[in-house]
C-alpha positions in Angstrom: 7.0 267.4 126.0 8.6 267.7 129.3 12.3 267.7 130.0 14.2 266.3 133.2 17.6 265.9 134.6 18.2 262.6 136.1 21.7 262.8 137.3 23.0 265.9 139.2 24.9 266.8 142.3 25.2 269.6 144.8 27.8 271.1 146.9 25.9 270.2 150.0 26.0 266.4 149.4 29.0 265.9 146.9 32.5 266.7 147.8 33.3 267.1 144.0 30.5 269.6 143.2 30.7 273.4 143.5 27.0 274.4 142.8 24.5 274.5 145.6 21.0 273.0 145.3 19.6 276.6 145.1 22.0 277.3 142.3 21.3 274.0 140.3 17.4 274.5 140.5 17.7 278.0 139.2 20.0 277.0 136.4 17.9 274.1 135.2 14.7 276.4 135.3 16.5 278.9 133.2 17.6 276.2 130.8 14.0 275.1 130.1 13.8 272.0 132.3 10.7 271.0 134.0 12.3 268.9 136.8 15.5 267.5 138.2 16.5 264.5 140.2 19.1 265.4 142.9 21.5 262.4 143.0 24.4 263.3 145.5 27.2 260.9 146.1 26.2 258.6 148.9 28.1 257.8 152.1 30.1 255.2 150.2 31.1 257.5 147.5 32.6 261.0 147.3 30.2 262.4 149.9 30.5 265.9 151.2 29.4 264.8 154.7 32.5 263.9 156.7 31.8 265.1 160.3 28.5 264.2 162.0 27.2 263.5 165.3 25.0 260.3 164.7 23.1 258.7 161.8 20.3 261.3 162.0 22.7 264.1 161.8 24.6 262.5 159.0 21.3 261.9 156.9 20.2 265.5 157.7 23.4 266.9 156.2 23.3 264.7 153.2 19.8 265.7 152.3 20.4 269.5 152.4 21.3 269.7 148.8 18.1 268.2 147.8 16.1 270.3 150.3 17.5 273.6 149.2 16.9 272.7 145.5 13.3 271.9 146.4 12.9 274.9 148.1 14.0 277.0 145.1 12.1 274.6 142.8 8.9 275.2 144.7 9.5 279.0 144.5 10.2 279.1 140.8 8.0 276.2 139.5 10.6 273.4 139.0 9.8 269.9 140.0 12.5 268.4 142.3 12.9 264.8 143.2 15.2 263.0 145.7 17.7 260.4 144.8 21.3 259.2 145.5 24.3 257.7 143.9 25.4 254.5 145.8 28.9 253.3 145.0 30.2 249.8 145.0 33.8 249.2 144.0 33.5 250.9 140.6 29.8 250.4 140.1 27.7 253.7 140.7 24.0 253.0 141.2 21.6 255.9 140.9 18.9 255.1 143.3 15.4 256.6 142.9 12.0 256.5 144.6 13.1 256.3 148.2 13.1 259.3 150.7 15.1 260.9 153.5 12.8 258.9 156.0 14.0 255.7 154.2 17.6 256.6 154.9 16.5 257.4 158.6 14.9 253.9 158.8 17.7 252.0 157.3 20.8 252.8 159.5 22.6 249.8 158.7 22.6 250.5 154.8 26.4 250.8 154.8 26.8 247.4 156.6 24.9 245.3 154.0 26.1 243.9 150.7 25.3 245.6 147.4 23.1 242.6 146.6 21.0 243.2 149.8 20.9 246.9 149.2 19.5 246.3 145.7 17.0 243.9 147.1 16.0 246.3 149.7 15.5 249.3 147.5 13.3 247.1 145.2 11.3 245.7 148.1 10.5 249.3 149.2 9.5 250.6 145.8 12.8 252.0 144.5 14.5 251.9 141.2 18.3 251.6 140.2 20.0 252.8 137.1 23.6 251.9 136.5 25.4 255.2 135.9 28.1 255.3 133.3 28.9 251.6 133.7 31.9 251.7 131.3 33.5 254.8 132.4 37.2 254.7 132.8 39.1 257.1 135.2 41.8 257.2 137.7 39.4 256.9 140.5 37.8 253.8 139.3 39.9 250.4 139.5 37.6 248.1 137.6 34.3 247.8 135.8 31.5 246.0 137.5 28.2 245.2 135.8 25.1 244.1 137.8 22.4 243.4 135.2 20.4 241.1 137.5 20.4 243.7 140.2 19.6 246.9 138.3 16.7 248.3 136.4 18.1 250.3 133.7 21.3 251.6 132.1 22.5 255.3 131.9 23.7 255.1 128.1 24.6 258.7 127.8 26.5 260.6 130.5 28.0 264.1 129.8 30.8 263.4 132.2 32.3 260.5 130.3 35.5 261.5 128.6 35.1 259.4 125.5 32.0 258.6 123.5 33.0 255.0 123.4 32.1 254.7 127.2 28.4 255.7 126.2 28.5 253.4 123.1 29.6 250.5 125.3 26.9 251.3 127.8 24.2 251.2 124.9 25.6 247.7 123.8 25.4 246.5 127.3 21.8 247.6 127.7 21.1 245.9 124.4 22.8 242.5 125.4 20.5 242.4 128.6 17.4 243.9 127.2 17.7 246.6 129.9 15.8 249.9 129.4 17.9 253.1 129.1 18.2 256.6 130.4 20.5 259.5 130.0 22.0 262.1 132.4 24.4 265.1 132.7 26.3 264.0 135.7 26.4 267.8 136.6 28.4 269.1 139.3 29.1 272.7 138.5 27.3 275.7 137.0 30.1 275.8 134.3 28.8 272.8 132.6 27.6 273.8 129.1 26.0 270.5 127.8 22.9 269.1 129.6 21.5 265.9 129.1 18.4 263.9 130.8 15.3 262.6 129.3 12.2 264.0 127.6 8.8 262.5 128.5 5.3 263.0 126.9 3.6 263.2 130.1 4.8 265.2 133.2 6.7 263.5 135.9 4.9 264.2 139.1 6.5 261.5 141.4 9.6 259.3 140.9 7.3 256.4 140.0 6.2 258.2 136.8 9.9 258.3 135.8 10.4 254.6 136.5 7.3 253.7 134.4 8.4 255.9 131.4 11.8 254.3 131.4 10.7 250.8 131.9 8.0 251.2 129.0 10.6 252.8 126.6 8.6 256.1 126.7 11.5 258.5 127.2 13.6 260.3 124.6 17.2 260.7 125.5 18.5 264.2 125.5 21.9 263.8 123.9 23.8 267.2 123.2 25.9 267.7 120.3 
């Protein structure tokens, strides 16, 4: 069995995170994980990249957390995959299967609608998991659901302040027949409870994660 974190932030890419990519990789290896997906807040969310020269520089800074985590992961034997958390007026969309080059090749990504964004992600082989869809917090003004534009639902998120938020996410996934995933939403080394998914086969590339989720071949890690 193999253990993976699907929702994690770094200080390099997310303004609300305190742990660097290097630190996160080391922590997850020590916690018995086989791999992690770095999903820093994108430019339309709480991104740490505030000052940049041009699009190339902006993307380069954004990807530092992933690159630092991968550098450490390669050294210690931890798989590290790239992702990001795209935000749309209360809907946070974990986006997997793309790359730094994809961002460089799509400099208009902030100018298109969320629907066109989802279409473009899918066109280019990516996969979208709706993160904590029923979270209530002072920075979220409303709940937005996009069942026709997303591929799966995060039904357990350790960052939710009330279990009811996770319960509603599970209900939502059942109503629309959407596959499910889970993640810690980890920003800090101080986080004690870690989530994610367990797979029977190792994940060698993001597509392996997509296939496991879509075919209901993941076990959710739900800490007590």
